[in-house]
C-alpha positions as CSV (number, residue, x, y, z in Angstrom):
1,M,-91.3,-87.1,108.9
2,F,-91.5,-90.7,107.5
3,S,-92.8,-91.1,103.9
4,S,-93.0,-94.8,103.4
5,T,-93.1,-98.0,105.4
6,G,-94.6,-101.6,105.3
7,V,-97.8,-102.9,106.9
8,G,-96.2,-105.6,109.0
9,S,-96.1,-109.2,107.7
10,H,-93.4,-110.7,105.6
11,P,-92.8,-114.1,103.8
12,G,-90.6,-116.8,105.0
13,T,-89.3,-117.9,108.4
14,D,-86.0,-116.0,108.8
15,H,-86.7,-113.3,111.3
16,L,-83.2,-111.8,111.0
17,E,-83.4,-111.5,107.2
18,A,-86.8,-109.9,107.5
19,A,-85.5,-107.3,110.0
20,R,-82.6,-106.5,107.7
21,V,-85.0,-106.0,104.7
22,V,-87.2,-103.7,106.9
23,F,-84.3,-101.5,108.2
24,G,-82.8,-101.4,104.7
25,E,-85.9,-100.6,102.7
26,A,-88.0,-98.7,105.2
27,P,-85.4,-96.6,106.9
28,G,-87.8,-93.7,107.8
29,L,-90.2,-95.9,109.7
30,P,-88.9,-99.4,110.2
31,Y,-91.0,-101.9,112.1
32,L,-91.0,-105.3,113.8
33,P,-91.8,-107.7,111.0
34,E,-94.2,-110.6,111.4
35,L,-93.6,-114.0,109.9
36,P,-96.9,-116.0,109.9
37,A,-95.4,-118.8,107.8
38,R,-93.7,-120.1,111.0
39,G,-97.0,-121.5,112.0
40,V,-99.1,-121.5,115.2
41,G,-98.4,-118.5,117.3
42,A,-96.8,-116.5,114.5
43,D,-100.2,-115.5,113.0
44,L,-101.8,-112.1,113.8
45,I,-104.2,-113.4,116.4
46,G,-101.8,-115.8,118.2
47,R,-99.0,-113.2,118.2
48,T,-101.2,-110.6,119.9
49,A,-102.7,-113.2,122.2
50,A,-99.2,-113.8,123.6
51,L,-99.3,-110.1,124.8
52,L,-102.6,-110.5,126.8
53,V,-102.2,-110.2,130.5
54,D,-104.0,-112.9,132.6
55,L,-106.0,-114.1,129.5
56,P,-104.1,-117.1,128.1
57,A,-105.3,-118.6,124.9
58,E,-104.7,-121.9,123.1
59,V,-105.6,-123.2,119.7
60,Q,-108.6,-125.4,119.3
61,P,-110.0,-127.0,116.1
62,S,-112.2,-123.9,115.7
63,G,-109.3,-121.4,116.3
64,W,-107.9,-119.5,119.3
65,R,-109.8,-119.9,122.6
66,L,-109.3,-118.5,126.1
67,T,-108.1,-121.1,128.6
68,G,-107.5,-121.4,132.3
69,R,-103.7,-121.3,132.1
70,P,-100.9,-120.9,129.5
71,G,-100.2,-124.0,127.4
72,R,-98.1,-125.1,124.5
73,D,-99.5,-122.7,121.9
74,H,-99.2,-119.7,124.2
75,R,-95.5,-120.6,124.9
76,R,-94.9,-121.0,121.2
77,A,-96.3,-117.6,120.4
78,A,-94.3,-116.0,123.2
79,D,-91.1,-117.8,121.9
80,H,-91.7,-116.5,118.4
81,L,-92.1,-112.9,119.7
82,A,-89.0,-113.2,121.9
83,R,-86.9,-114.4,119.0
84,D,-88.2,-111.5,116.9
85,L,-87.3,-109.0,119.6
86,D,-83.8,-110.5,119.8
87,G,-83.5,-110.1,116.0
88,L,-84.8,-106.6,116.2
89,E,-82.2,-105.7,118.8
90,E,-79.4,-107.3,116.7
91,V,-80.3,-105.6,113.5
92,G,-81.5,-102.2,114.9
93,H,-79.1,-101.8,117.9
94,A,-77.6,-98.6,116.5
95,Y,-80.9,-97.2,115.0
96,E,-82.2,-93.8,116.1
97,G,-85.6,-92.7,115.1
98,P,-89.3,-93.8,115.1
99,L,-90.2,-97.5,115.1
100,K,-93.6,-99.1,114.3
101,L,-95.1,-102.1,116.2
102,Q,-98.2,-103.9,115.0
103,V,-100.7,-105.8,117.0
104,A,-104.3,-107.0,116.4
105,G,-106.8,-104.4,117.5
106,P,-109.3,-105.2,120.2
107,W,-112.2,-105.7,117.9
108,T,-110.4,-108.0,115.5
109,L,-109.2,-110.0,118.5
110,A,-112.7,-110.1,120.0
111,A,-114.1,-111.3,116.7
112,A,-111.5,-114.1,116.4
113,I,-111.0,-115.6,120.0
114,E,-113.6,-117.7,121.6
115,L,-114.6,-117.8,125.3
116,P,-113.7,-121.0,127.2
117,H,-117.2,-122.5,126.9
118,G,-119.2,-120.3,124.6
119,D,-119.2,-118.0,121.6
120,K,-116.6,-115.5,120.6
121,I,-115.5,-112.8,123.0
122,L,-117.4,-110.3,120.8
123,A,-120.7,-111.9,122.0
124,D,-120.1,-110.8,125.7
125,A,-119.7,-107.1,126.5
126,G,-118.1,-107.9,129.8
127,A,-115.6,-110.2,128.2
128,V,-114.8,-107.5,125.6
129,R,-114.1,-105.0,128.4
130,D,-111.7,-107.5,130.0
131,L,-110.0,-108.1,126.7
132,V,-109.5,-104.4,126.0
133,A,-108.0,-103.9,129.5
134,S,-105.7,-106.9,129.1
135,L,-104.6,-105.9,125.6
136,A,-103.9,-102.3,126.6
137,Q,-101.7,-103.5,129.5
138,G,-99.9,-106.1,127.4
139,V,-99.2,-103.6,124.7
140,S,-97.9,-101.1,127.2
141,E,-95.5,-103.7,128.5
142,H,-94.5,-104.7,125.0
143,V,-93.7,-101.1,124.1
144,A,-91.6,-100.7,127.2
145,T,-89.7,-103.8,126.4
146,V,-88.9,-102.5,122.9
147,R,-87.8,-99.2,124.3
148,R,-85.3,-100.9,126.7
149,R,-83.9,-103.1,123.9
150,L,-83.6,-100.2,121.4
151,P,-82.7,-97.0,123.4
152,G,-82.2,-95.0,120.2
153,V,-85.9,-95.2,119.3
154,T,-87.4,-91.8,119.6
155,E,-91.0,-92.7,119.1
156,I,-93.1,-95.8,119.0
157,V,-95.9,-95.8,116.4
158,L,-98.4,-98.4,117.6
159,Q,-100.4,-99.9,114.7
160,L,-103.7,-101.6,115.6
161,D,-104.6,-104.1,112.8
162,E,-108.4,-104.0,112.6
163,P,-109.5,-105.9,109.4
164,S,-112.6,-107.1,111.3
165,L,-113.8,-103.7,112.5
166,P,-116.2,-103.0,109.5
167,G,-117.8,-106.4,110.1
168,V,-118.1,-105.8,113.8
169,L,-119.9,-102.5,113.2
170,A,-122.1,-104.0,110.5
171,G,-123.1,-107.1,112.5
172,T,-121.7,-109.6,109.9
173,V,-119.2,-111.4,112.2
174,P,-120.2,-115.1,112.3
175,T,-120.9,-116.8,115.6
176,A,-118.6,-119.6,116.7
177,S,-121.0,-122.2,115.2
178,G,-121.0,-120.3,111.9
179,F,-124.8,-120.5,111.6
180,G,-125.6,-117.1,112.9
181,R,-124.2,-113.5,113.1
182,L,-123.2,-111.6,116.2
183,A,-125.0,-108.4,116.9
184,A,-123.5,-105.2,115.6
185,V,-121.4,-103.2,118.1
186,E,-122.6,-99.6,118.6
187,P,-120.1,-97.0,117.3
188,W,-119.7,-95.4,120.7
189,A,-118.6,-98.8,122.2
190,A,-116.1,-99.3,119.4
191,T,-114.8,-95.8,119.9
192,Q,-114.4,-96.2,123.6
193,A,-112.4,-99.4,123.2
194,L,-110.0,-97.8,120.7
195,Q,-109.5,-94.9,123.1
196,S,-107.8,-97.3,125.5
197,F,-104.7,-97.0,123.2
198,D,-102.8,-93.7,123.0
199,A,-103.1,-92.2,119.5
200,P,-102.7,-95.4,117.5
201,L,-102.3,-95.8,113.8
202,V,-105.3,-98.1,112.7
203,H,-104.8,-100.3,109.8
204,C,-107.8,-101.8,108.0
205,C,-107.3,-103.3,104.5
206,A,-111.0,-104.3,104.3
207,P,-113.6,-102.2,102.4
208,E,-115.7,-99.6,104.2
209,V,-113.1,-98.4,106.7
210,P,-115.0,-96.4,109.4
211,V,-112.9,-93.2,108.9
212,D,-115.1,-90.9,111.0
213,L,-115.1,-93.4,113.9
214,L,-111.4,-93.7,113.9
215,R,-110.9,-89.9,113.8
216,T,-113.3,-89.6,116.8
217,A,-111.5,-92.3,118.6
218,G,-108.2,-90.3,118.6
219,A,-106.3,-92.3,116.0
220,R,-103.1,-90.6,114.8
221,G,-103.4,-92.1,111.4
222,I,-105.4,-94.4,109.2
223,S,-103.8,-97.1,107.1
224,L,-105.9,-98.5,104.2
225,D,-105.7,-100.1,100.8
226,L,-106.2,-97.2,98.3
227,T,-107.7,-99.4,95.7
228,L,-110.6,-100.3,98.0
229,L,-111.4,-96.6,98.8
230,R,-114.9,-95.6,97.6
231,R,-115.5,-92.0,96.3
232,R,-118.2,-91.5,98.9
233,D,-115.7,-92.1,101.7
234,E,-113.4,-89.4,100.5
235,E,-115.2,-86.6,102.4
236,A,-114.6,-88.3,105.7
237,L,-111.0,-88.8,104.7
238,G,-110.7,-85.1,104.0
239,E,-112.1,-84.3,107.4
240,A,-109.5,-86.7,108.9
241,V,-106.7,-84.9,107.1
242,E,-108.0,-81.5,108.3
243,A,-108.0,-82.9,111.9
244,G,-104.3,-83.7,111.5
245,L,-104.4,-87.4,110.9
246,T,-101.8,-89.1,108.7
247,L,-102.9,-91.2,105.8
248,F,-101.0,-94.5,105.2
249,L,-102.0,-95.4,101.7
250,G,-101.5,-98.8,100.2
251,V,-100.4,-98.3,96.6
252,V,-98.7,-101.5,95.5
253,P,-100.1,-105.1,95.7
254,G,-99.1,-107.3,98.6
255,T,-98.4,-110.3,96.3
256,D,-96.0,-110.7,93.4
257,T,-96.7,-108.6,90.3
258,R,-94.9,-106.4,87.9
259,L,-94.4,-103.0,89.5
260,P,-94.6,-99.8,87.5
261,G,-92.2,-96.8,88.0
262,P,-92.3,-94.5,91.0
263,A,-94.4,-91.8,89.4
264,A,-97.1,-94.2,88.4
265,I,-97.2,-95.7,91.9
266,A,-97.4,-92.3,93.5
267,R,-100.1,-90.9,91.1
268,P,-103.2,-92.4,92.7
269,A,-102.2,-90.9,96.1
270,L,-101.5,-87.6,94.5
271,E,-104.8,-87.7,92.6
272,L,-106.7,-88.5,95.8
273,W,-105.0,-85.6,97.5
274,R,-106.0,-83.3,94.7
275,R,-109.7,-84.5,94.9
276,L,-109.6,-83.7,98.6
277,G,-108.7,-80.2,97.7
278,F,-105.4,-79.9,99.6
279,D,-102.2,-78.2,98.5
280,P,-99.9,-80.6,96.7
281,A,-96.9,-79.1,98.5
282,Q,-98.3,-80.5,101.8
283,V,-98.9,-84.1,100.7
284,A,-95.6,-85.4,102.0
285,S,-96.4,-84.1,105.4
286,Q,-99.6,-86.2,105.9
287,V,-99.3,-89.1,103.4
288,V,-97.2,-92.2,103.9
289,L,-97.0,-94.8,101.1
290,T,-97.1,-98.6,101.9
291,P,-98.0,-101.9,100.2
292,S,-101.7,-102.4,100.1
293,C,-101.6,-105.0,102.9
294,G,-99.1,-107.3,104.5
295,L,-96.5,-109.1,102.4
296,A,-96.9,-112.6,103.9
297,G,-98.2,-114.0,100.6
298,A,-95.4,-112.6,98.5
299,S,-92.0,-114.1,97.6
300,P,-89.1,-112.7,99.6
301,A,-87.7,-111.0,96.5
302,Y,-91.0,-109.3,95.8
303,A,-91.4,-108.2,99.4
304,R,-88.1,-106.4,99.1
305,K,-89.0,-104.9,95.8
306,A,-92.4,-103.7,97.1
307,L,-90.8,-101.8,99.9
308,E,-88.2,-100.4,97.5
309,A,-91.0,-99.3,95.2
310,V,-93.1,-97.4,97.8
311,R,-89.9,-95.8,99.0
312,A,-89.1,-94.5,95.5
313,A,-92.7,-93.4,95.0
314,A,-92.7,-91.5,98.3
315,K,-89.7,-89.5,96.9
316,V,-92.1,-88.2,94.2
317,L,-94.4,-86.9,96.9
318,V,-91.5,-85.2,98.6
319,D,-89.6,-83.8,95.6
320,D,-92.2,-82.3,93.2
321,P,-95.8,-83.5,93.6
322,A,-97.3,-80.5,91.8
323,A,-95.2,-81.2,88.7
324,E,-96.3,-84.8,88.7
325,L,-99.9,-83.9,88.9
326,S,-99.6,-81.4,86.0
327,G,-98.2,-84.2,83.9
328,Q,-94.6,-82.9,83.6
329,H,-93.2,-86.2,84.8
330,G,-93.5,-89.5,83.0
331,G,-94.8,-92.6,84.7
């Protein structure tokens, strides 16, 4: 069982160095790092758009938009991903164990990409269905490619990044013009789209994570920023744990700051576990510690330290969580 990992994005432009940091500091669940500082096509939306099947997209002044055929931006995004996979293979060729891959989830993608001559994909239910099918096929092919390159991988953990999902459900996503808001998506429709992906881990570092919806949609885990969790959401989180979901809890900031010791970092996760009413001895089996969100805005040195810190804090969860909760360990 893995006990710590990162969310996905890293600072800088050196994909080989980022992969080395990941495999060195998140050995239980390494992942394919993302480097948005490289520019167009390396961002979350462009990177995932490169995986879409028969739905090419290009960058317009307003953002990514579907087009009739692949162009320069699509090729650039595909090239970034190809180099990342080369680096992953070089650094992880002897690795054996689980590996995490991150892509933008269907609702965040639909809220960001525009139709060729209209509003965002989110405004058209038929276009959303086409997007979900295209993304599911593209992700399946991506997973197969990674498995071929790294035959020692025992399991792929697919992470769907859904920062826009709360806004999609609340009807707060702006129209392409910015003067209006797109209609809220019904929970059943959001659930149905997410069920197109086999037991994903869903990451949402926005407030008001729809925990019940993600549980119903068949997610294997929920990744969130623990500092944004509201007490009134804890009951739903407890039900998710009882259903067997793993909690990926963001416990250190994603940008440079002075980090406390391992016990202090682990304590909020342990206290949440206690409030949920579960046995401290079981916390390490269903809680994974991470930075609060991606590390793209951090310095390279801090990115490494953040992963080191959550790894050390996760050891507290494994070794003696009950003693830490009782105050026998210092922080």
